[in-house]
C-alpha positions in Angstrom: 202.4 -30.9 -28.6 205.4 -30.1 -29.7 208.6 -30.5 -27.6 211.4 -27.5 -27.5 214.7 -28.1 -27.7 217.9 -29.0 -30.1 215.9 -28.1 -33.0 213.7 -31.2 -33.3 210.0 -31.9 -33.1 207.7 -35.0 -32.2 204.1 -35.5 -33.8 201.5 -37.2 -32.7 202.3 -40.6 -33.9 205.9 -40.3 -32.1 204.5 -39.6 -28.9 201.9 -42.1 -29.1 205.1 -44.7 -30.0 207.1 -43.8 -27.3 204.3 -44.3 -24.5 203.6 -47.6 -25.8 207.4 -48.2 -25.7 207.4 -47.0 -22.2 204.1 -49.0 -21.2 206.1 -52.2 -23.2 208.9 -51.8 -21.4 207.1 -51.4 -17.7 205.0 -54.1 -18.8 207.5 -56.8 -19.3 209.3 -56.0 -16.5 206.4 -56.3 -14.0 205.2 -59.3 -16.2 208.6 -61.1 -15.8 208.7 -60.4 -11.9 204.9 -61.4 -10.9 204.1 -64.2 -9.2 201.2 -66.1 -10.2 199.7 -68.2 -7.3 198.2 -72.2 -8.3 195.1 -71.7 -8.5 192.8 -74.5 -6.4 190.7 -77.1 -8.3 186.9 -75.7 -8.4 184.7 -77.0 -6.2 182.4 -78.2 -8.9 182.1 -80.4 -12.0 185.7 -80.3 -13.6 186.0 -77.2 -15.8 188.1 -75.5 -18.2 192.1 -75.9 -16.5 193.3 -72.6 -15.3 195.4 -70.2 -18.0 199.1 -70.7 -18.2 201.4 -68.4 -16.4 202.1 -66.6 -20.0 198.3 -65.5 -20.5 198.9 -64.1 -17.0 201.7 -62.3 -17.9 200.3 -61.1 -21.1 197.3 -59.7 -19.4 199.8 -58.1 -16.6 201.6 -56.5 -20.0 198.6 -55.4 -21.5 197.1 -54.4 -18.3 200.0 -51.9 -17.4 200.2 -50.7 -21.1 196.5 -49.7 -20.4 197.5 -48.1 -17.4 200.2 -46.3 -19.1 198.0 -45.3 -21.9 195.4 -43.8 -19.3 197.8 -42.0 -17.3 199.3 -40.0 -20.5 195.8 -38.9 -21.6 194.7 -37.8 -18.4 198.4 -35.6 -18.8 196.9 -34.4 -21.7 193.4 -33.4 -20.6 194.1 -32.4 -17.6 196.5 -29.5 -19.3 193.8 -29.0 -21.9 191.1 -28.3 -19.0 193.7 -26.0 -17.3 194.1 -23.9 -20.3 190.6 -24.0 -21.5 188.5 -24.5 -18.5 185.9 -26.1 -20.5 183.4 -28.4 -19.3 183.0 -30.9 -22.0 187.0 -31.2 -21.0 186.5 -31.3 -17.2 184.3 -34.5 -18.2 186.7 -36.3 -20.2 189.0 -36.0 -17.3 186.3 -37.4 -14.8 185.5 -40.1 -17.5 189.5 -41.3 -17.5 190.1 -41.2 -13.7 187.1 -43.4 -13.5 188.6 -45.7 -16.3 192.2 -45.5 -14.7 190.4 -46.9 -11.4 188.3 -49.3 -13.3 191.5 -50.8 -15.1 193.5 -50.7 -12.2 191.0 -52.6 -10.0 191.0 -55.4 -12.9 194.6 -55.7 -13.1 196.4 -59.3 -12.3 198.7 -57.2 -10.7 196.0 -56.5 -8.1 195.0 -60.4 -8.3 198.5 -61.5 -7.8 199.3 -59.3 -4.7 196.2 -60.7 -2.7 197.6 -64.3 -3.6 194.6 -65.1 -6.2 194.9 -66.2 -10.0 193.0 -64.7 -12.9 191.3 -67.9 -12.7 189.7 -69.5 -16.2 188.7 -66.0 -17.0 192.5 -65.0 -18.1 192.3 -65.4 -21.8 189.4 -63.1 -22.1 190.9 -60.5 -19.6 193.9 -60.7 -21.7 191.5 -60.0 -24.8 189.9 -57.3 -23.2 193.1 -55.4 -22.1 194.5 -55.9 -26.0 191.2 -54.3 -27.2 191.8 -51.4 -24.5 195.0 -50.6 -25.5 194.8 -50.3 -29.1 191.6 -48.2 -28.4 193.6 -45.9 -25.9 196.6 -45.8 -28.7 194.1 -44.6 -30.9 192.4 -42.0 -28.4 195.8 -40.9 -27.5 196.6 -40.1 -31.1 193.7 -38.1 -31.9 194.1 -36.3 -28.5 197.4 -35.2 -29.8 196.4 -34.1 -33.3 
């Protein structure tokens, strides 16, 4: 993918960096504006305290980054399917749509919109989103090669 204009061409690494910067900027803006509700204490025996707000904010940032990377991958593969009509590419599009919705439904933005927090799993959700973002960045880079 090389955009036309003013004589410059972008390689795959530049495109991935651009998408990651956009995702981080959007994620940071959302993370700083999200309201993290206080979780009520668990009814059973005392357990681990809920994660601090910073963990939830990091989870919002990484979840948003994953969603932006998935959206960019969808654009790449929808364009590829439109050009080739290959069934394999259509399968990738369907998989990416499912992964996009799964990521959106597990986003802390959705939890906080309904007045819920991530609970004591927030740290693990943030780690999961970090691994997903790294894998999607590599997938986007390879897809743009």
